[in-house]
C-alpha positions as CSV (number, residue, x, y, z in Angstrom):
1,M,77.2,93.7,124.4
2,I,76.5,96.7,122.1
3,I,80.1,97.5,121.1
4,H,82.9,95.2,120.6
5,T,86.2,96.1,119.0
6,E,89.3,94.0,118.2
7,N,92.7,95.6,117.9
8,L,91.7,98.8,116.2
9,V,94.4,100.6,114.4
10,K,94.2,103.8,112.6
11,L,97.1,105.2,110.6
12,Y,97.3,108.7,109.1
13,T,99.9,109.8,106.7
14,I,101.2,113.3,107.2
15,G,103.8,114.2,104.7
16,E,106.5,111.5,105.1
17,S,105.4,110.5,108.5
18,V,102.8,108.0,109.6
19,V,100.9,108.7,112.7
20,R,99.4,105.9,114.7
21,A,96.3,107.5,116.1
22,L,94.9,104.3,117.4
23,D,97.3,101.5,118.3
24,G,95.4,98.1,119.0
25,V,92.3,99.2,120.9
26,S,90.1,96.3,122.0
27,L,87.0,97.4,123.8
28,D,83.7,96.0,125.0
29,V,80.7,98.2,126.0
30,D,77.6,96.6,127.4
31,E,74.1,98.0,126.6
32,G,73.0,100.6,129.1
33,E,76.6,101.7,130.2
34,M,77.6,105.3,130.7
35,L,81.3,105.5,129.6
36,A,83.8,108.4,129.5
37,I,86.5,108.4,127.0
38,T,89.3,110.6,128.3
39,G,93.0,111.6,127.5
40,P,95.2,114.4,126.7
41,S,95.2,116.1,123.3
42,G,96.5,113.7,120.7
43,S,95.6,110.7,122.7
44,G,93.4,109.2,120.1
45,K,90.0,109.8,121.9
46,S,88.6,111.7,119.0
47,T,89.7,109.1,116.5
48,L,88.1,106.4,118.7
49,M,84.9,108.4,118.9
50,N,84.9,108.6,115.1
51,M,85.2,104.8,114.9
52,I,82.4,104.2,117.3
53,G,80.3,106.7,115.6
54,C,80.9,105.2,112.2
55,L,82.3,108.4,110.9
56,D,85.5,106.7,110.0
57,R,86.8,103.2,109.2
58,P,89.9,101.6,110.8
59,T,93.1,100.8,109.0
60,S,92.9,97.4,110.5
61,G,91.0,95.5,113.3
62,K,87.3,95.0,113.7
63,Y,84.3,96.9,115.0
64,F,81.0,95.1,115.9
65,L,78.0,97.3,116.6
66,D,74.9,95.4,117.9
67,G,76.6,92.3,116.6
68,D,77.2,93.6,113.1
69,D,80.7,94.0,111.7
70,V,80.6,97.6,110.6
71,S,84.5,98.1,110.3
72,K,84.5,97.4,106.5
73,L,81.3,98.9,105.3
74,H,81.1,101.5,102.5
75,N,80.3,105.1,103.2
76,D,76.5,104.8,102.3
77,R,76.0,102.0,104.6
78,L,77.8,103.7,107.3
79,A,75.6,106.8,106.8
80,E,72.5,104.7,107.2
81,I,73.8,103.2,110.5
82,R,74.7,106.6,111.8
83,N,71.3,108.0,111.1
84,R,69.4,105.0,112.6
85,R,71.6,103.6,115.5
86,I,73.8,106.5,116.8
87,G,72.8,109.9,118.2
88,F,75.5,112.7,118.1
89,V,75.9,115.5,120.5
90,F,78.6,118.1,119.7
91,Q,80.3,120.9,121.8
92,T,79.4,123.4,119.2
93,F,75.7,122.2,118.9
94,S,75.9,122.2,115.2
95,L,72.3,123.4,114.7
96,I,71.0,125.1,111.5
97,P,70.7,128.8,111.9
98,R,67.4,130.6,111.0
99,T,65.6,127.3,111.5
100,S,63.4,126.5,114.4
101,A,64.3,124.1,117.1
102,L,61.5,121.8,115.9
103,E,62.9,121.8,112.3
104,N,66.4,121.1,113.6
105,V,65.2,118.1,115.4
106,E,63.0,116.6,112.7
107,L,65.7,116.8,110.1
108,P,67.2,113.2,110.9
109,L,63.7,111.8,110.5
110,L,63.2,113.5,107.2
111,Y,66.4,112.0,105.9
112,S,65.0,108.6,106.8
113,G,61.6,109.2,105.1
114,K,59.5,109.4,108.2
115,I,56.0,110.6,107.5
116,S,55.3,111.7,111.3
117,A,58.6,113.6,111.5
118,R,57.0,117.0,112.9
119,K,55.0,115.2,115.6
120,E,57.9,112.9,116.8
121,A,60.3,115.9,116.8
122,G,57.8,117.9,119.0
123,E,57.5,114.9,121.5
124,T,61.2,114.6,121.7
125,L,61.7,118.3,122.5
126,K,59.2,117.9,125.3
127,T,61.3,115.2,126.9
128,V,64.3,117.5,127.1
129,G,62.2,120.3,128.6
130,L,61.7,122.6,125.6
131,A,58.0,122.2,124.9
132,E,57.7,126.1,125.2
133,R,60.7,126.9,123.0
134,M,60.4,124.6,120.0
135,Y,59.5,127.3,117.5
136,H,62.5,129.6,118.6
137,E,65.5,129.7,116.3
138,P,69.1,128.8,117.7
139,N,70.0,132.6,118.2
140,Q,66.9,133.0,120.3
141,L,68.0,130.2,122.7
142,S,70.5,130.1,125.6
143,G,73.5,127.9,125.3
144,G,71.9,125.3,127.4
145,E,68.8,125.3,125.4
146,R,70.7,124.9,122.2
147,Q,72.4,121.9,123.7
148,R,69.1,120.4,124.7
149,V,67.9,120.9,121.1
150,A,71.0,119.1,119.9
151,I,70.4,116.3,122.4
152,A,66.7,116.0,121.1
153,R,67.9,115.9,117.6
154,A,70.2,113.1,118.7
155,L,67.5,111.1,120.4
156,V,64.6,111.6,117.9
157,T,65.7,108.5,115.7
158,S,65.6,106.2,118.9
159,P,69.4,105.4,118.6
160,S,71.1,102.5,120.4
161,I,73.9,104.8,121.5
162,L,74.2,108.5,122.5
163,L,77.7,109.7,121.6
164,A,78.6,113.2,123.1
165,D,81.9,115.0,122.1
166,E,82.9,117.5,124.9
167,P,79.1,118.3,125.5
168,T,79.7,120.8,128.2
169,G,82.7,122.5,126.7
170,N,80.9,125.6,125.7
171,L,78.5,125.9,128.7
172,D,78.9,127.6,132.1
173,T,79.1,125.5,135.2
174,K,75.5,125.6,136.0
175,T,74.2,124.8,132.5
176,G,76.8,122.1,132.2
177,E,75.5,120.5,135.4
178,E,72.0,120.5,133.9
179,I,73.1,118.8,130.7
180,L,75.0,116.2,132.7
181,E,71.9,115.5,134.8
182,L,70.0,115.1,131.6
183,F,72.4,112.6,130.3
184,E,72.4,110.6,133.6
185,E,68.5,110.6,133.3
186,L,68.7,109.2,129.7
187,N,71.2,106.6,130.9
188,R,69.0,105.5,133.8
189,K,66.3,104.9,131.2
190,G,68.8,102.4,129.4
191,L,70.4,104.5,126.8
192,T,74.1,103.5,126.2
193,T,75.9,106.9,126.6
194,I,79.5,107.6,125.6
195,V,81.0,110.9,126.6
196,V,84.3,112.1,125.1
197,T,85.9,114.6,127.5
198,H,89.1,116.0,128.8
199,D,87.2,117.3,131.9
200,P,87.8,114.9,135.0
201,D,84.7,116.3,136.6
202,V,82.6,115.3,133.6
203,A,84.3,111.8,133.5
204,S,83.7,111.3,137.2
205,R,79.9,111.4,136.5
206,C,80.1,108.4,134.2
207,K,80.0,104.8,135.5
208,R,83.2,103.9,133.7
209,V,86.2,105.8,132.6
210,L,88.5,104.8,129.7
211,R,91.8,106.6,129.4
212,L,93.9,106.8,126.2
213,I,97.4,107.9,125.7
214,D,99.2,107.6,122.4
215,G,96.3,105.6,120.8
216,K,96.4,102.9,123.5
217,I,94.0,102.1,126.4
218,V,96.0,102.8,129.6
219,S,93.2,102.5,132.2
220,D,89.7,101.3,132.3
221,I,88.1,102.0,135.7
222,K,84.6,101.8,137.1
223,N,83.3,104.7,139.1
224,R,81.1,104.6,142.1
225,V,78.3,106.9,141.0
226,N,74.7,107.5,142.4
């Protein structure tokens, strides 16, 4: 089991009101799963993604990642875990402009002090089909190519989990299909993949679909996928 949460609660204070963004979420995810987290706006799916990605800490409850209780760690330790164990892919790509694809991908390795960062970044770009485009800057790449760079950047540290937030939201249908096929290929190789999405077609490509409403899990269904 790679993820285990116990009664996660997250409270936000807005003015005089308290919003319960997560309301007792208990979840287990096995290594190698491909999971979709779905729900309407305000359901808590982004908050849960932030918890899983160690971008935030719960108000109460516990979160174990690879057996380690990370729910109470300080920010510097959480940052280290994010860099080494979790790869992030965002809807808006979040690439650095006027910087080549290669330089974008090697950045996480430079943060961790890797000497062979440039070589590893190049090899990772080859795995996502961008061997011929690694010296291009983001504005010279298509939307699909930019998302592949983002995926390569997420993969370059050999994370335990790939966490994708609406990864096809800014892509056309054909390009979105190519990105989903890449996620499926990575998952077949054993990478635990979690996709946060409001799109039922994207969710249907995952082996398991978790649905949240008002900060609570209301369904947890396994899909039949090829």
